[in-house]
C-alpha positions in Angstrom: 32.7 79.5 3.1 35.3 81.7 1.7 35.1 80.0 -1.7 31.1 79.4 -1.2 29.5 82.4 0.5 25.8 81.1 -0.5 26.6 78.5 1.9 24.4 79.0 5.2 26.6 77.9 8.4 23.2 76.7 10.5 22.0 74.3 7.0 26.1 73.2 7.4 25.6 72.2 10.6 22.0 70.4 10.9 21.7 67.3 13.1 22.1 63.9 11.5 21.9 60.5 11.9 24.9 59.5 9.8 28.0 61.5 10.0 29.1 60.6 6.7 25.4 61.3 4.8 24.5 64.6 6.0 21.6 66.8 5.6 22.9 69.5 4.0 25.4 69.6 0.6 28.7 70.0 1.3 29.8 72.2 -2.0 32.1 69.1 -3.8 33.9 71.7 -6.3 37.9 71.1 -6.2 39.2 74.2 -3.8 41.0 77.0 -5.6 42.5 77.9 -2.1 44.8 74.7 -0.8 44.3 74.1 3.1 48.0 73.1 4.2 47.3 73.0 7.8 50.4 72.3 10.1 49.9 71.5 14.2 51.2 73.3 16.8 50.1 71.5 19.6 49.6 67.6 19.6 45.9 66.8 20.2 43.0 67.6 18.3 44.3 65.8 15.0 42.6 68.3 13.1 45.1 68.2 10.7 43.9 64.8 9.0 40.1 65.2 10.0 36.8 66.0 8.2 35.5 67.6 11.7 35.8 71.3 12.6 33.8 72.7 15.7 33.0 76.3 15.9 32.1 78.1 18.7 29.1 80.7 18.0 26.7 82.1 20.7 28.1 80.3 23.2 27.9 76.9 22.1 30.1 74.6 19.8 28.8 73.9 16.6 30.1 70.6 14.6 30.4 70.7 11.0 31.6 67.4 9.7 32.4 66.1 5.7 35.2 65.2 3.5 35.5 68.1 2.1 36.8 69.9 5.1 39.8 67.6 5.3 42.7 69.4 5.0 45.0 68.9 1.3 48.1 68.3 3.1 49.4 68.0 6.7 53.1 68.9 8.0 53.4 67.3 11.3 56.3 68.7 13.0 57.0 68.2 17.0 59.5 71.1 17.1 56.5 73.1 16.5 55.0 71.6 20.0 57.9 72.7 22.2 56.7 75.9 23.5 53.2 74.6 24.7 52.6 75.6 28.3 52.4 72.8 31.1 48.6 72.8 31.1 48.1 73.1 27.2 50.5 70.2 26.5 48.0 68.0 29.5 44.9 69.3 27.9 45.8 68.8 24.5 47.4 65.4 25.1 44.3 64.1 27.0 41.9 65.1 24.2 43.9 63.2 21.9 43.3 60.1 24.3 39.7 61.0 24.6 39.9 60.4 20.5 41.6 57.3 20.8 39.3 55.7 23.4 36.5 57.1 21.7 36.9 56.3 18.3 37.9 52.6 19.6 34.4 51.7 20.6 32.8 53.4 18.0 29.9 52.2 15.8 32.0 53.0 13.0 35.1 51.5 14.0 37.1 48.4 12.3 40.2 46.8 12.5 42.1 49.3 10.5 40.6 52.1 12.8 41.6 49.9 15.6 44.9 49.7 14.9 45.6 53.8 15.2 44.2 53.8 18.4 46.0 51.2 20.1 48.7 53.1 19.0 48.0 56.5 19.9 47.3 55.6 22.8 50.3 53.4 23.3 52.3 56.7 22.9 50.4 58.6 25.0 50.4 56.3 28.3 54.0 56.6 27.6 55.0 60.0 26.3 52.9 62.1 28.0 54.0 62.6 31.3 57.7 63.2 29.6 56.5 65.4 27.9 54.7 67.2 30.6 57.8 66.7 32.9 60.0 67.7 30.2 59.3 70.3 27.4 62.3 70.3 25.3 62.2 66.2 25.1 61.8 66.3 21.7 61.2 62.4 21.6 58.4 62.9 23.9 57.1 65.7 22.2 57.6 63.7 18.4 56.0 60.5 19.8 52.8 63.0 21.2 52.8 64.6 17.9 52.1 61.4 16.1 50.1 60.0 18.4 47.6 62.6 18.0 47.6 62.5 14.3 47.0 58.6 14.6 44.2 59.6 16.8 42.7 62.3 14.0 42.9 58.9 11.1 40.7 57.3 14.1 38.1 59.9 14.3 38.2 60.3 10.8 36.7 57.1 9.8 35.0 55.8 13.0 34.4 59.2 15.0 33.9 60.2 18.4 31.1 59.4 21.4 28.8 61.0 24.0 32.4 61.8 25.8 33.0 64.8 23.2 29.1 65.4 23.1 29.0 66.0 27.0 31.9 68.0 26.7 31.7 70.3 23.9 28.1 71.3 26.1 29.7 71.9 28.8 33.0 73.7 27.5 31.4 76.1 25.6 29.1 76.6 28.7 31.7 77.2 31.3 34.6 78.2 29.2 36.2 75.0 30.2 39.3 73.7 28.0 38.0 71.0 25.3 40.9 68.3 26.5 39.8 69.5 30.3 36.4 69.0 29.7 37.1 65.7 28.0 39.0 64.6 30.4 36.7 65.2 33.3 34.1 62.9 31.9 36.1 60.4 30.1 36.2 57.9 33.6 32.2 57.9 33.8 31.9 57.6 30.1 34.6 54.7 29.9 32.7 52.5 32.6 29.1 53.4 31.1 29.8 52.4 28.1 31.3 49.2 29.8 28.2 48.4 30.7 24.8 46.7 29.7 23.5 49.3 27.4 19.0 49.9 27.6 19.8 51.1 24.4 22.5 50.6 21.5 22.9 52.3 17.9 23.1 49.4 15.8 25.2 50.2 11.8 26.2 48.2 9.3 29.1 45.9 10.6 27.9 46.4 14.3 24.5 44.1 15.2 25.5 43.2 18.5 27.3 45.5 21.4 30.9 44.6 21.9 31.9 47.9 23.8 33.1 45.8 27.1 35.3 43.6 24.3 36.8 46.3 22.9 38.0 48.1 26.0 39.0 44.9 27.1 41.1 44.6 23.9 42.5 47.5 24.2 43.5 47.0 27.8 44.7 43.6 27.2 47.0 45.1 24.2 48.7 47.5 25.8 48.5 46.1 30.0 48.2 42.9 29.8 45.5 40.7 32.0 44.0 37.4 32.1 40.6 37.7 31.8 38.2 40.9 30.0 37.1 41.8 33.0 40.9 42.5 34.7 41.9 43.7 31.2 39.4 46.7 31.2 40.2 47.6 35.1 44.3 47.7 34.0 43.1 50.2 31.1 40.6 52.2 33.4 43.1 52.3 36.1 45.8 53.7 33.9 43.3 56.2 32.6 42.6 57.8 36.5 46.3 57.3 36.6 47.1 59.3 33.9 44.6 61.7 34.4 46.2 62.2 38.1 49.3 62.2 36.7 49.0 65.1 34.0 46.9 67.4 37.2 43.4 66.7 35.6 40.5 68.2 37.7 38.6 64.7 38.1 35.5 66.9 38.3 33.4 70.1 37.4 33.3 71.3 40.6 37.2 70.8 40.6 37.2 72.5 37.6 35.3 76.0 38.8 31.8 75.4 37.8 29.6 77.0 41.0 26.7 74.5 41.8 23.9 77.0 41.3 25.0 77.6 37.7 25.6 74.3 37.3 21.9 73.2 38.2 20.4 76.2 36.2 22.5 75.2 32.9 21.5 71.2 33.3 18.5 72.0 31.3 20.4 73.6 28.5 23.4 70.9 29.0 21.3 67.8 28.4 19.9 69.6 25.3 23.1 70.7 23.7 25.0 66.8 24.4 21.5 65.3 22.9 21.8 66.9 19.6 25.6 67.0 19.4 26.2 65.3 16.6 29.1 63.4 17.9 26.4 61.6 20.1 25.4 59.5 17.0 28.6 57.1 16.9 28.7 56.1 20.9 28.1 52.4 21.1 25.5 53.0 23.6 22.4 55.7 22.5 21.9 57.6 25.9 18.8 58.5 26.8 18.2 62.0 28.6 18.5 60.9 32.0 21.4 58.8 31.5 22.8 62.0 30.2 21.7 63.8 33.4 23.4 60.9 35.3 26.7 61.3 33.6 26.4 64.8 34.2 25.6 64.8 38.0 28.5 62.3 38.5 31.0 64.9 36.3 30.0 67.2 38.5 31.2 65.4 41.6 
């Protein structure tokens, strides 16, 4: 917008079906101003991502285009050492959500799977250590690498309904993004692992393979003799990690008033359903399913 004031934020954020084919054209000429991204948290992976999320008028607006990818990323884990424990946990779970959502995205490939597996492996090991001792540079380095790997995964495979719900709830109730992701993550994983009533086919994605993808992640990370056990181990370890880092498990625990939640529910459903991140989720949720996920997350 600095280089092209004629652009409209409203046009650039129009909903789209394919994250690689925008409704509005982003300016494609080379930037006159170079963007060097230096993350000071280990979470978003924005230093390598084509996505930008902007809070406008009580909602979060997603912009996605490869012209938004920074020109240079400098990932220096020493800059994350001063993060307080709450921010360490919130951003770390955001990175884990990126790995787990990109892993079952309809745009996932063997290349993005590699990013997802390594990112998740590092987070399960290093996040509790970084939380216990913020000066543990080895843990901070592992988390910095994990966040960037997660960013590379979502730069190519994107995310899913977990982020759509977290965007809606986080903007409405002022809940930190990673914390909102954490509340929905166990519910969304189990939702995606079940038989879909509707899913989003894409080139190379003609069958519903999310359950198998979760089993693959579980087997690589935690072993298991059959797909059910592999998924169970993955889901259990996610639950355990959320408890270890002190994430609230429900929106009620996060301080959302029940009456305010009920009053906001229609708007939350609309915002989540219109969020572009929902387009690459393996299951295309019906409004009733989104409501069920929101109510389950409320507790």
